[in-house]
C-alpha positions in Angstrom: 78.6 177.6 -21.0 78.0 180.4 -23.5 79.1 180.6 -27.1 78.4 182.9 -30.1 78.2 181.3 -33.5 78.8 184.0 -36.1 77.5 183.9 -39.7 76.1 180.4 -39.5 73.6 179.2 -42.1 70.4 178.4 -40.1 68.2 175.7 -41.6 65.0 175.6 -39.6 62.2 173.5 -41.0 59.9 174.6 -38.1 60.1 178.2 -39.1 60.8 177.5 -42.8 64.0 179.5 -42.6 67.3 179.1 -44.5 69.3 182.2 -43.8 72.6 183.5 -42.4 72.4 184.5 -38.7 74.4 184.9 -35.6 73.3 182.4 -32.9 74.0 182.9 -29.2 73.8 179.7 -27.1 74.0 179.8 -23.3 73.4 177.0 -20.7 71.6 174.7 -23.1 69.3 177.3 -24.5 69.2 179.5 -27.6 69.5 183.1 -26.2 69.4 185.1 -29.4 69.2 184.7 -33.1 69.9 187.8 -35.2 71.7 189.2 -38.2 74.4 190.7 -36.0 74.8 190.0 -32.3 77.1 192.5 -30.6 75.7 192.8 -27.0 77.8 190.1 -25.4 80.3 190.1 -22.6 84.0 190.5 -23.5 84.8 186.9 -22.4 82.1 185.2 -24.6 83.8 182.6 -26.9 83.1 183.5 -30.6 83.2 180.9 -33.4 83.4 181.9 -37.0 80.8 179.7 -38.7 81.1 180.9 -42.2 80.4 178.0 -44.5 78.8 175.9 -41.7 75.2 174.9 -41.4 73.1 174.6 -38.2 69.7 173.0 -37.9 67.5 171.0 -35.4 69.2 167.9 -34.1 68.6 164.9 -36.4 66.2 162.2 -35.3 66.6 158.5 -36.4 63.3 156.7 -36.5 64.8 153.2 -36.3 68.2 151.5 -36.0 69.6 148.3 -34.5 71.7 147.9 -31.4 74.1 145.0 -31.0 73.7 145.3 -27.2 72.3 143.2 -25.6 73.3 140.0 -27.3 75.7 141.0 -30.1 78.2 143.4 -28.5 80.9 142.5 -31.0 78.7 144.2 -33.6 77.9 147.3 -31.5 77.7 148.3 -27.9 75.2 150.8 -26.6 78.0 153.3 -26.0 79.5 152.9 -29.6 76.0 153.2 -31.0 75.3 156.4 -29.2 78.7 157.8 -30.0 78.2 156.9 -33.7 74.8 158.7 -33.6 76.4 161.8 -32.1 79.1 161.8 -34.7 76.4 161.6 -37.4 74.5 164.6 -36.0 71.7 162.7 -34.3 70.3 164.0 -31.0 67.6 161.4 -30.7 67.8 157.7 -31.6 65.2 155.0 -31.5 66.4 151.4 -31.5 64.4 148.4 -32.7 63.5 145.6 -30.3 65.1 142.6 -32.1 68.0 142.4 -29.7 68.9 139.3 -27.8 66.9 139.1 -25.6 64.2 141.1 -27.4 62.9 144.3 -25.9 59.5 142.6 -25.1 59.2 143.3 -21.3 59.3 146.3 -19.0 62.3 145.0 -17.1 64.6 145.1 -20.1 63.3 148.6 -21.1 64.3 149.8 -17.6 67.6 148.1 -17.8 68.6 149.6 -21.1 67.5 153.1 -20.0 69.7 152.7 -16.9 72.6 151.6 -19.1 72.2 154.6 -21.3 72.6 156.9 -18.3 75.6 154.9 -17.2 77.1 155.2 -20.7 76.8 159.0 -20.5 79.0 159.0 -17.4 81.3 156.4 -19.0 81.6 158.6 -22.1 82.4 161.7 -20.0 85.0 159.7 -18.0 87.0 158.3 -21.0 86.3 161.4 -23.2 85.6 159.2 -26.2 82.5 160.9 -27.5 82.8 163.4 -30.3 84.3 166.6 -28.9 82.0 168.9 -26.9 78.9 166.8 -27.9 76.6 165.0 -25.5 75.2 161.6 -26.3 71.8 161.6 -27.9 68.5 160.8 -26.2 67.8 157.0 -26.5 64.3 155.8 -27.1 63.2 152.1 -27.4 60.7 150.5 -29.6 58.8 147.9 -27.7 58.2 144.5 -29.4 54.7 143.8 -30.7 55.2 140.0 -30.2 57.1 138.0 -27.7 60.7 137.5 -28.8 59.7 139.3 -32.0 58.6 135.9 -33.2 55.3 137.1 -34.8 53.1 134.7 -32.8 52.0 136.0 -29.4 51.4 139.6 -28.5 53.4 141.2 -25.7 51.8 143.0 -22.8 51.5 146.2 -24.8 50.0 148.3 -22.0 52.8 147.3 -19.6 55.4 148.2 -22.2 53.7 151.5 -22.8 53.8 152.3 -19.1 57.5 151.4 -19.0 58.1 154.2 -21.5 58.7 152.7 -24.9 58.5 155.2 -27.8 56.1 152.9 -29.7 55.6 149.4 -30.9 57.3 147.5 -33.7 58.9 144.1 -34.3 61.2 145.4 -36.9 60.3 142.3 -38.9 57.4 141.6 -41.2 54.2 140.5 -39.4 52.4 138.2 -41.9 49.6 137.0 -39.7 46.9 139.5 -40.7 44.6 138.4 -38.0 47.3 139.2 -35.5 47.9 142.6 -37.1 44.2 143.4 -36.9 44.2 142.4 -33.2 47.3 144.5 -32.5 45.6 147.6 -34.2 42.6 147.1 -32.0 44.6 146.6 -28.7 47.0 149.5 -29.4 44.5 152.2 -30.2 43.8 153.3 -26.6 47.5 153.4 -25.8 48.1 156.3 -28.1 51.6 155.1 -29.0 53.0 154.9 -32.6 53.0 151.4 -34.1 55.3 150.7 -37.1 55.0 147.8 -39.6 57.3 146.6 -42.3 55.2 145.4 -45.2 56.8 142.3 -46.7 55.4 139.0 -47.9 58.1 136.5 -47.0 56.6 133.8 -49.2 57.0 136.1 -52.2 60.4 137.2 -51.1 61.5 133.6 -50.6 65.4 133.5 -50.8 65.7 136.6 -52.9 68.4 139.2 -52.4 67.9 141.7 -55.2 65.0 143.6 -56.8 63.5 141.6 -59.6 64.5 142.9 -63.0 67.3 143.0 -65.6 70.0 143.5 -63.1 69.0 140.4 -61.1 69.4 138.4 -64.3 72.6 140.0 -65.2 74.2 139.4 -61.8 72.8 135.9 -61.4 71.2 136.6 -58.0 67.8 135.3 -56.8 65.2 138.1 -57.2 62.5 139.6 -54.9 59.5 140.9 -56.8 58.1 144.4 -55.9 54.8 142.7 -55.1 56.4 141.2 -52.0 56.2 144.7 -50.6 53.2 146.1 -52.3 50.8 143.2 -51.7 51.6 143.3 -47.9 51.2 147.1 -47.9 47.9 146.9 -49.6 46.6 144.5 -47.0 47.9 146.6 -44.2 46.2 149.7 -45.6 42.9 147.8 -45.8 43.2 147.0 -42.1 44.1 150.6 -41.2 41.0 151.8 -43.2 38.8 149.3 -41.2 40.2 149.8 -37.7 41.3 153.5 -37.9 44.5 153.1 -35.8 47.3 155.4 -36.9 50.2 153.4 -38.4 53.8 154.1 -39.5 55.0 152.2 -42.6 58.7 151.3 -42.5 61.2 150.7 -45.2 59.3 151.8 -48.2 61.3 150.8 -51.3 59.2 150.6 -54.4 57.6 153.1 -56.7 54.2 151.3 -56.5 54.3 151.6 -52.7 54.7 155.4 -53.0 51.6 155.4 -55.2 49.6 153.3 -52.7 50.7 155.5 -49.8 49.8 158.7 -51.7 46.3 157.3 -52.5 45.8 156.2 -48.9 46.8 159.6 -47.5 44.5 161.4 -50.0 41.7 159.2 -48.8 42.4 160.3 -45.2 44.0 157.2 -43.7 46.0 158.0 -40.6 49.4 156.8 -41.9 53.0 158.1 -42.0 55.8 156.4 -43.9 59.6 156.3 -44.2 62.3 155.0 -46.5 65.9 154.4 -45.6 68.7 156.7 -46.7 70.5 154.1 -48.9 67.3 153.5 -50.9 67.5 157.2 -51.9 71.1 157.0 -53.1 71.7 153.7 -54.8 69.8 151.4 -57.2 70.3 147.8 -58.3 73.1 148.7 -60.7 75.4 149.3 -57.7 75.2 145.6 -56.9 77.5 144.7 -59.8 80.4 145.1 -57.2 78.8 142.2 -55.2 79.8 144.2 -52.1 77.8 142.5 -49.3 77.1 145.8 -47.6 74.7 146.4 -50.6 72.7 143.3 -49.6 69.8 145.1 -47.9 66.3 144.1 -46.8 64.2 145.4 -48.5 66.6 145.3 -51.4 67.8 148.3 -53.3 65.3 149.3 -56.0 65.6 150.1 -59.6 66.1 153.6 -61.0 62.3 154.2 -61.2 62.0 153.2 -57.5 64.7 155.6 -56.5 63.2 158.5 -58.5 59.7 157.8 -56.9 61.2 157.6 -53.4 63.0 160.9 -53.8 59.9 162.6 -55.2 57.9 161.0 -52.3 60.2 162.5 -49.7 60.2 165.9 -51.3 56.4 166.0 -51.5 55.8 164.6 -48.1 54.2 161.3 -49.3 57.2 159.7 -47.6 57.4 161.6 -44.3 60.8 160.7 -43.1 64.2 159.3 -43.9 65.3 156.5 -41.5 68.9 155.3 -41.1 68.2 151.7 -40.2 71.8 151.4 -39.0 72.5 147.6 -39.0 76.0 146.7 -37.8 77.6 143.3 -38.6 81.1 142.0 -37.8 83.6 141.6 -40.6 83.3 137.8 -40.3 79.6 137.9 -40.8 79.7 140.0 -43.9 82.7 138.2 -45.6 80.5 135.7 -47.4 78.9 135.2 -50.8 76.5 138.1 -51.5 73.4 135.9 -51.1 74.7 134.3 -47.9 75.7 137.5 -46.1 73.2 138.9 -43.6 71.4 142.0 -45.0 72.1 145.4 -43.6 74.6 148.3 -43.5 75.8 150.9 -41.0 74.8 154.5 -41.7 74.5 156.8 -38.7 77.8 158.6 -39.4 77.5 158.5 -43.2 73.9 159.5 -44.0 74.0 163.2 -43.6 77.2 163.8 -45.6 76.2 161.5 -48.4 72.6 162.7 -48.6 73.8 166.3 -48.6 76.4 165.7 -51.3 74.2 163.8 -53.7 70.8 165.5 -53.1 71.4 169.0 -51.8 74.6 169.9 -53.7 73.0 168.6 -56.9 70.0 170.8 -56.2 67.6 167.9 -56.4 66.6 168.7 -52.8 66.6 172.0 -51.0 68.5 172.0 -47.7 65.2 172.5 -45.9 63.6 169.5 -47.6 66.5 167.2 -46.6 66.8 168.6 -43.0 63.0 168.3 -42.5 63.0 164.6 -43.5 65.9 163.9 -41.1 64.7 165.9 -38.1 61.2 167.4 -37.6 59.4 164.8 -39.7 60.8 161.7 -38.0 59.9 163.3 -34.6 56.4 164.0 -35.8 56.0 160.3 -36.9 56.7 159.5 -33.2 54.3 162.1 -31.8 57.2 164.3 -30.7 58.0 167.9 -31.4 61.2 169.7 -32.4 61.7 173.3 -31.3 62.2 176.1 -33.7 65.6 177.8 -33.7 64.4 180.9 -31.8 65.2 182.6 -28.5 64.4 180.8 -25.2 64.1 177.4 -26.9 66.2 174.4 -25.8 69.4 174.1 -27.9 68.9 170.7 -29.6 71.0 171.4 -32.6 73.5 170.0 -35.1 76.3 172.0 -36.6 77.5 170.6 -40.0 80.4 171.5 -42.3 79.3 170.5 -45.8 82.8 171.0 -47.2 85.0 169.2 -44.7 86.5 166.0 -46.2 87.3 162.8 -44.3 88.0 159.2 -45.1 85.7 156.3 -44.0 87.9 153.9 -42.1 88.0 152.1 -38.8 89.9 154.9 -37.0 87.5 157.6 -38.2 84.3 155.7 -37.2 82.8 155.4 -33.7 80.7 152.4 -34.7 82.4 149.0 -34.1 81.4 147.7 -37.5 82.5 148.7 -40.9 79.8 147.1 -43.2 79.4 150.0 -45.6 80.0 150.2 -49.4 81.8 153.6 -48.7 84.5 152.0 -46.6 87.9 153.4 -47.7 86.4 156.3 -49.6 86.8 160.1 -49.1 83.5 161.8 -48.2 82.6 165.5 -48.2 80.6 166.8 -45.2 81.2 166.2 -41.5 79.3 167.0 -38.3 81.2 169.5 -36.2 79.1 169.4 -33.0 75.7 168.6 -31.5 73.8 170.1 -28.6 71.0 168.3 -26.7 
């Protein structure tokens, strides 16, 4: 298969390039990148890509799969198709499935299922047109049944091929965290922690402040995150094991991470896409898809997170796609389970609200969604240059579409943008 993309805007964070080029792709590889490509056979398909953007395939650091255990929320196939439709060529799912991904047998089973889903997708032709399903990686659980009590057989999980270790839940037993950091060091796999003090969070559902009082919702103080983060950073300074910090949501956390990096601590960090776009004022609608954990921050938090991503203090933007059924989300705001879908929505909305407003450059956003998440996992993303594998995402920033059941590949619709017109749509991926 060979195709020439003419006059496409190439955004390549690896080469620091944002320019118009012709790109020739053949048999899964980039054959040529030049201002004008004319030396092609007469039967080579040519696509006019004026107005389109191409960059490295997007990488999602962590999201949730309904399968196994909650297939009514999301199957493995629908998750992978949703990721493809959103421009992702690599996806990493958290282990808090049912059963939890805490043993090598389940890791092997899910990887085999992924290969089966590829064939199933080809057979029923239900994946986004001309786009393969993304690579699937699995986070291995740190503790059995992600219960936060007893460590899993970390070495066995590493041998089984997990991408790294995380429970996807707060680990509040600091003695256990310290032991994990000691055990995991020789395995040379990423380990990700979500700093959150559940005693301080209690039954809160909104960031503490004026809006919590105005909306009559139980608050969560910023210190629920920052106190747990400070303790984690002290352990990292003592043990020296590299750590990824998940779901950063407060301005004070950005300050703590910046100081820790300046002191040479081996840490990386991520925030989620919705925490960059919305603040507590949005919750006035009481839309349960805005009930997130950690909760949306205030305007100062949002500004600090955006600045953190731009400067690299926050390395990556994660999607943290969390599907729930309609019945689960149709409750009072405080009673509904926290989380929202995002794989198909993140790139269009981030581009619209950060790039088109010129708060971010296209390179800054694409880096935080592709090369930087890969680096947090110890992976590499190839530059868009000849003879490199074609792991790419083609995006139309101007195409409009409506967020509704029939336009989504995910089985769930828990998003505050449901029913709205969005601008920006993924055209195709290669991987």
